[in-house]
N, C-alpha and C positions, 0 to 999 in steps of 0.2 A: 417389516412383517410383524403381525401381532404375536403375543406370547402363545396364544392357543394355536395359531397357524404354525409357529416354529415347533411347538410340541408335537403336533400331528406329523409334520414332515420328518422330524427325528424318529418318531415312532415307525413311520413307513420305511425309513431307511434301515432301522434295526430289524424290522420284520423281514424285509427283502434279503438282507444278508444272512439271516438265520434259517430261512426255509423258502424254497422256490415254489412251493405249492400253497403257501398260506394256510397250512393246517393247524397244528397246535402252536399257539403263540403265547409267550409269557407277557402279561401286561406290565406297564410301568407302575400301575397301582393295583393292589390286590383286589379291592372291592369295586373299583370303577376303572374301565378299560375300553380298548378296542381290540377285538379278537377276530381272526379271519379263519374261514373254513373252506375246504375244497380239496381238489386233487389236480392232476395235470389237466390243462385246458381251462376253460372259463366256467365259472359258477355264478349263479344269480340268486339273490335272496328274494323270497316272495311273502312269507307270512310266518308268524310265530305264535306259540301257545305256552303259557307258564302253568305248570302243574301246581297243585296245592303243596307239594313238598319242595317247591322252589326250582325243580329241574325245568329245562327249557327245551321245547320241540321246535326246531327250525325247518321250515319247508322252503326248498329252492329247486333249482334245476342245474344240471351239468351238461355242457355242450361237448359231446364226444367227437363230432365231426360236423361238417356243414349240413348234413342231412340226418343227423342222429343226436337227439337230446332226450335225457331221461330225468325222472324225478330224483332229487337229492335231498335226503332227510338226515338231520343231525339231532341227536339228543345230547345236551350239555348240562353240567351242574350249574349251581348258582353263580360260580365265578368263571363260567365259560369253558371249563375243561370238557373235552369230548368224552362222553360215555360210550356212544357208538355213532357211526354214520353209515348210511346205506344208499345204494342206487336201487330204483325200482321203476316199473312201468314198461311200456312198449318202446319201440325204436324212436318215436318222436312224441314228446309230451310237453304240454304247457300247463304246469301246475298252478292253481289259482288260490286255493284256500285250504286251511286245516282247522278242524274244530274238535274239541273234546266231546265225546259221547257221554252224556250224563245218565240217560235212562235207556231201557230196552235191552235186547239180547247182547248188544255190543258195549254196554256201559263200562266205562273205564278205558276204553280204546279210543283211537282217533279215526276220524273220517277225513280223507284227502279228496278234494275235488280237482280233477285234471281234465284237460282237453287233449284228445289223442287224434293225431292226423290219420285220416282214412287211407287205405292202401292206394287208392287212385285219386289223384288231384290234391288240392290244398284244403279241401273241406275237412271238418272236424266232427268227432262225436264226443259226448260227455261221459265221464267215467267217475265212479266213486270207488275208493279203495279203503278198506278197514285195516288199520295197522295197530298192533298192540304196543305196550310200553317198551318192548324190546326191539321194535322195528320189524316184527314178523307180520306178513300179510295174513289176515284172517278171512277175508272175503272181498268180492268186488262185483260191480254191476256196470253195464254200459247202456246208454240211451242213444239210439241211432234212428230216430223216426223220420228225420228230414234230410234234405240234401246236405245241410250243415247245421250244427248247433254248437253254441259256445256257452259254457257255464262260467259265471263270474263269481258266485259265492254259493255256499251251502249253509243252511241253517238246520240245527237239530231242534226238534220240538219237544214239548213236555211229555208226549206219548211215545217218544223214541223214533219218530219219523224223520226223514231227511227231505228238505225242500231245496231245490236248486233253482236259481234264477240267473238269467243272462239274456241271450237272444238267439234267434233261429234265422235260417234263410226265409225269404218272404212268402214261400208257399204255405207256411204254417196256418195262416188264417185267411179267410175271404174278406178282404178289407173293402170290397166294393170299388166303385170308380175312384181312381186316385188322380189328384192334380199333379203329383210328382211321382218319381220312381219309388216303388215299394222296395226298400233295401233290406229290411229286417223286421221281425215281429218279436214280441216279448216271449222269452222262454220261462215257463213255470211248470215244473214237474215235481212229483212227490213219490218217494219210496217209503215203504213201511220199515219197521225195525229189522226185518229180515231181508231187506233190499228187493222186495217185490214192488213193481210199479202199481200205484193205486190211483183211483179216480180223483181228479183235481180240477178246479175251474180253469178253463182255457178260453174264456170269452174276451180275450184281449185283442188288440189290433187297432186299425184306424190310423196308425202312424206310418210315416215313410221310413223312419229309422229310429231304433230304440235300443237301449242297453239296460237290462235289469241289474241293479246293484246289490240289493239286499232285501230279504224277507224278514218280518218280525211277527212273532206270535204273542198276542196279549191273552187270549182265551180261545176255546174252541169256536166261539162265535165271532171273534174279532181279530183281524190281522191287517198288516200293512205291507205294501211294496214301495220301495224307493228305486228310482231309475232316472235316466235322462232321455229325452225324446225331442223330436222336431215337431210334435203336435203342439199347436199354439195355445195360449191361455184361453182363447175363445172356444177351443175344441176343434177348430178348423185347421187344416193343413196349410202351411205356407205355400203359396202358389208361385213364389219366385224360384229362380234356379238355384239359389243358395239356401241352405237350411238354417233355421233359427232354433237352435237347441235350447232347452230349458230343463231345470230340475223338475222331476215329476214325483209327486207323493200320492199314493193311492190307498184308500182306506176301505176295508170291507167289514161291515158289522151287521150281523143278522141278515146276511145275504144282500145287503144294500151297499152299493159301491158309490163312493164319492172320491173326488180327486181335486188337487190344486197344483199350480205350477209356480215356479220361482225363476225369474230371469228377466233380462232386459229385452226390449223389442228389437234392438239392432246389435245384439251380442249373442254369442253362443256359449251356453253354460253346460259343461259336461261334468256330472258328478263322478267322483272316484271312490268315495267310501262314505258310510254313515254309521254312527255308533249311538248307543243308548245309555242312559244313566238309570239308577234305581228309581228315581223320581218320575220316570216316564218322559224325560226330555231327550230329544234326538238332535244330534249335530251332524249335518251333512257338509262335506267338503268337496271342492272340485275346482276346475279351472274355467274362468270366463275369458273369452276372446272377442275383441272388438273388430270393427271392419278393417282396421289397419294391421291386424294380426298381433297386436299387443296383448299379452296375457297377464292375468293376475289371479289371486286366490279369492274364491267365494266361499264364505261360511254361511250356512243357513240353519237356524235353530227352530225346531218345531216341538210342540208339547204333545202329550198323549192325546191321540185323536188326530194327530198330524195337522194341527192348526199352527200356521206360521206365527212366530213371535218376533224373531229378529233375523236380519240378514245383513252381512257386511262384506264388502269387497275391499281388498287392500293388497299391498306389496306388489306393485307393478314390476315386471321382470322375472316373475316366477311362473313355472308351468309344471305339468306332470305331477300335480299334487296327488298324494297317494293315500294317506290314512289318518285317522284320528282315533283317540282312545279316551274314555272317561276316567278321570282320577278322583281324588278327594276334593270336591268343590271346584273342579277345574277340568279343562280339556287339554289334552296334549295333541298337537298336530305336527305332521311331518310332510315335507314336500321337497321340491328341487329348485335351487336358484340357478338361473341360466347365466352362464359366464361368456365372455368373448370367445369366439371359436365354437360356440354352441356346445360347450362342455357344461357339466352341472356340478353343483355342490349340494350336499345334504343340508336341509334346513329343518330345525326343530324349534317349536314355539309352545309356550303355555298360554292359554287364554282363559279369562275368567268367565263367569256366566253371562256377562254383558258383551262377550266376544272381544274384549280389549286385551291386547298382548301384554303379558306380565314379564316375560323374558323371551328372547330368541337367540339362537346360536347356530353356527355353521360348522360343517366338517367336510374336508376334502383337500386334495392337492391343488397346486397352482395351475396345472394344465391337464389334470386327469378328469375323467367322466365318472362322477360318484353320485349315486341316487338312492333315495329312501323308498321303502315299501311298507313298513309297519312300525307301530309304536305301542308300548304298553307301560303301565305304571305298576310297580311292585307294592306289596302291602306296606313296606316301610317308607314309601314315597320315592324310592329310586326309580329311574327311568331306563327302559330298554328301547333302543332303536335298531331296527333291522334294515339293512340295505345292501348295496353292491358297490364295492370300491375297486378302483383299478390300481394294481401293483405293477407298474412299469409296462408289462406286456400281457398281463392276464387279469381278468376280472375274478374277484373272490367275494363270497358271502361275508358281510361284515356285521358283527354284533357289537353295539356300543352300549355300555352301561354307565350311567351318570347318576350323580346325586340329585336330590329333589330340586336343586337350583340349576340343573342342566350343565354341571361342570364335573371334572374328574376329581377335584379335591375340595 
């Protein structure tokens, strides 16, 4: 066993002996550590935000029963100590995204995007919840126009608006004659700073299946959508029984829409996140699957204007890639390494602007299912990784803080 693997296993043992809920855990190192958050039952990490003062907001969920799951939010200090933790939301929530509100009536607060199960059936509605720095709910709004809608991310704009993207049930748009089943349409909705629904372009469609990943605002006249879809590079739908998914980048400038796709003709590429740098470069990350079911990571870099510059596929045996974050002249990416028995380990890597790996490291137990969901770089170069790790018989939210080289010391 490697020194790092031994260290992690010893840490897990110490944690389990000290607290059966994985709540407040003393790290082996003061500045760099693994800490666990939760309560009785299973908790799952989803997203994080670092405040200007160094405090950390962690978004996750807590499973109260087979049919009851709520939002679970933790505020921690810079060394992972809990300031407060709260449950919120309805009886069954799927929290997706948390963002700091920079402008508008709710400036300084946080907006949480969650998907709430409707009272009847398994369909969902989209909800935004405004929460202050003390975890108190300030306001909320729901969007329930279609049989089902699913929000993937929320973006706060320069004028204080909130734009949600994801997908909807297929009746959202009239796609015309379809060669394949119409499974979903792109979700694109906008609320103003007071959470009032506002007019927003909804002339999407034409795909059999799509998931909107993220919206980016450049100016009032220019914005971008990133998604994955089964619409082919030619703009025509795949007429075969199996879908051929590709990354999709859509640019709108001065009301003129252009788009391009990235992906292989005999592979399925599903984007999981996209991040931007101050220079206007965007890095999309996702999973590419070949006809044999083998999966690997796909990184695609585009410049301002969403013009493809580089794309690289690597690391066969990985799937469920989750997030990337821009650091100082580098990108940090996290994903999951698939292990025998279909369990996972957390994978962290740093890539340079040419998308070459500069370092990579792994976290997880020998037989536990551990997975990553978010990554961020701190001003001093330290790295935060958010994920979910299994402690014998319960899942707990895991916050990993590392030095700029991706280690504890």
